N, C-alpha and C positions, 0 to 999 in steps of 0.2 A: 675318214676310215683308213685304217692301216692293216694290211693283210700279209700273211706268210703263206706261200704256196709250196706244198710238199707233193711228192709223187715220184715214182721210179722213172728211170730212163724209158722213153717211149710212151709215157702216160699222156702226152699231149699238153704238157705244161706251157710250152711256148705259145701254142695256139690259144689256149685259154687265157694266159696272161695278157695277151694283146687285146682280146675281147673284153676282159674284165676292166682293164685300164681305160679303154674307150668308153665303156658303159658308165663307170663311176668317176671318171676324170681323175684317175690315180697316176702316179709316176711309176713306171716299171723299172725297178732297180735289180738288175741281174748282177750277181757277184762276179761271174765270169767276165761279163762285158766291162764292168767297172775296173776289175783288175787289169784287163788288157789296155783299157784307156789310160789308166794311171801309169802303166809301164811305158806306153807309147809317148805320153806327154812328159815322161821323166820327172814327175813330181817327186817330192821327198818320200812320200809313201810308196810311190811306184819304184823308185830306186832301191828302197829297202826290200820290197817284195822281190825285185829282180835278183838281188843279192842272194836271197834264200833259194830261189828257183835255180840260179846258176850253180849252186852247191848241191842241188838235188834233194833238198829237204823241204818239208812242208812250211808254208808261210804261217807264222804264229797267229793264234787266235786274236791276240790284242791288235795286231797289225790289220787283219781283216776287219775287225770290229771298228777300228779307227777309220778305215776307208769307207765302210758302209755308213757310219754315223756322219761322216763329212757330207756324203750325198743326201742322206736323210735330212740334214739340217739346211740344205739349200732351198731357196724360195720356191722353186718349181715343184718341190715335194711337200709344200706347206698344206695343200688340201688333202693329202693322203698319199700313201705309197703301197706298192705291192713288192714284197721281197721274193726273189726267185733264185734258188740255189744257195740261199743263206737264211737262217743258220743251218749248218750241216750236223752239228753235234749239240749235245745238251750244254756243254761248257759255253759254246757260242750263244746259245739261246738265253742262258742265265746272264751272260755279259750284256747281251742286247737289251734284255729287260731292265737291267740296272742302269744302263746309259740312257735308255728312253725315259725311265722314271725321273732321272736327274734333269731331263729336258722337258718334263711335264707331258710326256706322250706315252702311248702304250699300244700293244698289238690288240686288235679287236677280234679277229678271227684267224684261225690257222686252217686253211683248206687242204685236206689230204685227199688227193686224187688216187684212188686205190685201183690197181690193175694187177691181175694175177701174173706170176712169173711166166706161165705158159703163153699168155697173151702178149706180154712184153717181148718175149723171144720171137713170136710170130710177126709182130709189127716190125721189129728192128732187123732181124736176120733176112727178112724179105725185101729189104731196101737195096737198090742198086743205083749207081749214079754215073753220069757221063764225065769222064776225066777232062774232056775238052770244054764243055759249056756249063757243067755243074748241075744239069737237070737231074732231078731225083725221080726214080720210078719205084714201084712196089709190085712184087710178083702177084699179089692178090688184089690190092686196092687200085693201083694205077699202072698196070703192066704196059711195056712198050708194044708197039704193033708187031714187031719181030723180036722174039726172045733174044736177050743179050745185046741188042743194038739200039742206039739212041734214035728216036724218031726224027730229030732235027738235023743231026749231022752225020749219022751213020757210024759214029765211033762205037767201039766195043764198050759195054758197060762194065763197071768194076764195083766191088763191094769194099767199103771203107774198112780199115783194119779194126776199128772199134765196133763194127757191126758184125764181126765174125762171131759164130756161136759161142766159142769158149770165152772170148772177151766179154760178150754180153752176160754170160753166167757169172764171170768175176765181178762185173759192174753191179749186178744184182746182189751178189753176196756182200759187197762193200756197202751198197745202199741199205740193205736190211740191218747190217751191223751198226751203222751210224744212226739210222732213222728210228729203230725200235725204242731206244731210250729217249730220243727227241720227241716222238709221238706220245710216249708215256708222260713226259714232262708237261706237254701242252694239254694232255687229257686231264691230268690232275689239276691244272689251272682252269679247267672248264672252257678251253678255247678251241679244242680240236673239233673240226667239222668234216667227218668222212664223206666222200662222194664216190659213187660207183663210176669209175673211169671207163667201164666197158659199155655204157649206155649209148654211146655215140656222141660226137662233139656237141651237137645242138642241145641234147638233153642234159649233158654234163654242165654246159654253160647255164642253162635254165635253172638247174638245181643250185649252182653257185650263186646266181643272182637272187634266188629265193632266200638263201642263207644270209646273204649280205643285207637284204632289205628287212627280213624279219628279225634277224639278230638271235 
């Protein structure tokens, strides 16, 4: 079984991806993780990607596709994979379909975890972390014992720049601009499986499992 996982920032994709891969023995292929690993290892693809990033321009679709297909083709992805953070655009989705078809493979389901912008903002802007030990807190879900102070080391908590309200709004605008045509593409192919991401982590996971088992 081969899956694509969609969802806005703060939708809980990371949590669900881990659980899904464990449940169905899939390989979790995160485009961000793969890009960082290729750059660190200084592979040919990694060096090419680094060159674009050093110049401050987007890494071309063909290069991202080549990276992802290289990992999809490895033996440990033979029983199936879950793509996280890729594809991001319709162009990438079409390229992925073409390359998978050439390899005799295909995407079975596209899980779209849907969360309102208001809920995303509540989840993300409420996060605070300790600069010293990295522990993450949330104003609502997991607050520190003393407001603004780490329980473990007593350091002052900080909010990451990409968790600031205006940055979150921009991230959401970008997500919707990119994902609207992508979701439409997969809907037309009969692969899009929407899931209410505000049900709670366990219920979201149960619904994803139902979709994967029933088809």
